[in-house]
N, C-alpha and C positions, 0 to 999 in steps of 0.2 A: 391393393387387392390383386389377386392372382390373374383375373381376366377382366376385360371391359368390352363393351359393345358399342356400336354406332348409335346414332339418334333413333328415337322411337319412330316406327312407321306411322303414316297418316291414317291407315285403316285400323279397325278394331279387331283385326285377326289376332287370335292368341297364338304366339309362336310355339313351336315344338321345343322340347328340351334341347335336342341336338342343335337346332337352329340358333337357340339362344346362346349356348356355350361356345358355338363356333361362329358367332357374329363378327362383323367387320370390326377390327380393333380401332378405337378412336384415339388411343394414347399408347405410347411405348412404355411408359413407366408411371407409377402412381404419383410421382413428384411433378408430372406435367399437369396435374389437376389444379384446381383453384387453391391459392395460398400454399403453393408448394405441396399439394396433396393433403392438406390438413382440413379442407372444407369439401365435403362430398354432397352434391345435389344429385341424388340418384336418378331423378327423372330426366336429367340431361343425357344419360348414357344408356338407359334401358327403357323399353316400352312400358306404359302404365298398366297394360293388361297382361302382364306376365303371370305365370302360374305359381302356386305356393312352393312347388319344388325348386323353381328358379330362385325364389326369394330366400329359401333355406340355403341354397348354394352361395348367394351373395352374403348372407349373414355368417356363413362359415368362413368366407374370405375376410369379412370384417373382424371376426374373432381373432384371426392371425395377423391382421394389419396393425402396424405400430405407428402409423402417421395420422390417420383420420381422427380429428378432434371434434368436428362439427358435422352432424349428419342430418340431411333432409331426406326423409323416407315416407313422404306423404303422397296421397292420391294413388295408392296401389290397392284398389278395392278388391280385386280378384286374387291377388297374390299375398296379401297381408290378412291372415285369418288368426284365430285364437292361438294356434300352435306357433305361428311365426312371431306373434307378439311375445309369447313366452320365450322364444328363441332370441329375440331382440333383447329382452331383459337379461338373458344370460350373457350376451355380448357386452351390454352396458356394465355388467358386473366386473369386467376387466378394468373399469375406471379410467379409460383413456378418452372416451367421448364425454364432453362436458356441456354440449348444446345439442338439442334434439327437437326436430319438428316431425311428429308422427300423426299429423292430422289427416282428415278426409279418407280414412280407411273404415268404411261403413259396415263391413261384414263381421266386425269383431263384437263379441258379446260383452255385456256388463260384467259377467264373472271374470272374463279375461282381463278387462280393465282393472278390476279389483285386485287380481293377482299382480298385474303390472305395477299398480300403486304400491303394493307391499314391497315388491322387488326394487322399486325406485329408491328406497331408503339406503340400499347397499350399493349405490352407484356414485359417480361423480357428477351426475347431471345437475347443472346449476341454472340452465335456461331451457325452457320446455314449451312446446305447444301441442295441445290435443284438442280436436274439434269439440265445440260446446255440445253438439248433438249427442256425442258419446256419453256425456257426463250429466245430462239433464236429469233432474229429480234425484240426484245422489249427492253425497258429500265428497266425491272423488276429486273434483277440481280443487277444493280447499286443501285436501290432504296432499295432493300432488304439489301444489304451490308451497305448502309448508315444507315439504321435503326438499325441493330445489332451493328454497330460501336458505335453509340450513347449509346446503352444499355451497351456495354462493358466498355465504359469510366465511366459511372455512376454506374455500378454494384458494389456490395460489394466483399470482398475477398472470395474465394471459398476454400473448403476443398481440400488439395492436394491429398487426397486419391481418390476423385472423379475426380479432374482435370487430374490425370495421366491416367485415363481410357477413356478420351474423345479424339476421333480422327475422321478422315474422315469428317472434316468440311472445309469450305473455309479458315477459320483460326482456329487453334487449341489452346486452352488455355495451358499455360506452367507454371510450377513452376520454381523457380530459379535453374540454373544449379549448382551454388555454394552450395546451401542449399535447400534441399527438406524436408519439414517438414512432419513428420508422422502425422497420424490422431490424436494421443494422444497429440503430441506437438502443433498441430493446436488448439485443444480444450483448452489446457492450455493457449495458446496465446490469444484466444478469451476470456477466463475467466479472464485473467489479464487485458485485455482491458475493460471488463465490470466492474472490480473492480476499475480501474482508472476512468471510467465514473461515478461510484457511488461516489467515493471520490470527483470528480469535482462537482457533484450535491450537496454533503454535504457542500463543501466549498462555493458554490454559494448560498446555503440556508443561511449559516452563514453570508455571506457578505450581503445578502439581509436583514437579521435580524438586523445587525449592522447599515446598512443604515437607516432602519426604526427607530431604537433607536436614531441615530444621528438626524434624522429629528424631532423626538419627542422632543429631548433636545433643538434643535434650536427653535422649536415652544414655548416651555416653557420659554426659554430665552427671546424671543420676548415679550411674555405675561408679564414676570417679568419687562422687561424694560418699557413697557407701564404703568404698575402699579407704578413703581418708578417715572416715569415722572408725572403721575397723582398726586402722593403724594407730589412731589416737588411743583407742581402748587398749590395744596391745602395748603401746608405750606406757600408758598409765599403769597397767598391770606389771610391766617390767620395772618401773620405778618403785612400785610397792614391794616387789620381790627383792629388789636391790636394798631397799631400806630395811627390810626384815633381815636380810643376810648381815648387814652392818650391825644391826642391833644384837643379833646372835654372836657376832664376832666380839663386840664390846663386852657382852656378858661373859664370854669365854675368857677374855683377857683379865677381867676383874676377878674371876675365880682363880686364875693362875697366880695373880698377885697375892691373893689371900693365902694361897698355899705356900708361897715363898716366904711370907712373913711368919 
């Protein structure tokens, strides 16, 4: 993110826009955040009573951010309204965030949650939490869970370092109880998979080249066969012509002999 601020104040005072954007920096770089900047718990860095304009500024920063994978953006009752939920849906459309907690934002209407549910289908969100109060007497929770379930089935493997920090969702991602890979081991595993993919691509390329060479050889063989057939036909025609010439010569000799007699 392009900016960050210090811890939330203890009072319920709503900060002004300038005070928010010029707040005390708590981190020098996004990589200093949790899991190397990949897990963002927003309430740790901004006050919960921030204004909608401030939330839009944060969402704009998240749209440009390429590190955050897991987002906790709950309990912003005064800053997260219908427009900001729609803005969040647009950010999720970048398909970089795959786990989201957006609960306890009580000023959002059912119509906005309906639009969010529709937008959810075109995201990568595989783990989600939305407060039950928002979805009461609707089928939105079922539809949301169906959407994230599909993303969970189709999604790639996630870094265990990030997975272990994800909780408070309807379903929480888990690493194997028997074997929890460290971040370094995960990177090595992914590197090995990439090497295998490269080897596969090399072998596939070699196979394709051999197939092309085989096709070329077959084409040359067919051309040679046609040439041989043409030569055989030409030779047969030449023998027939030679035999006909000999027959004419014999006939001519016999006529000469009859004249001499």
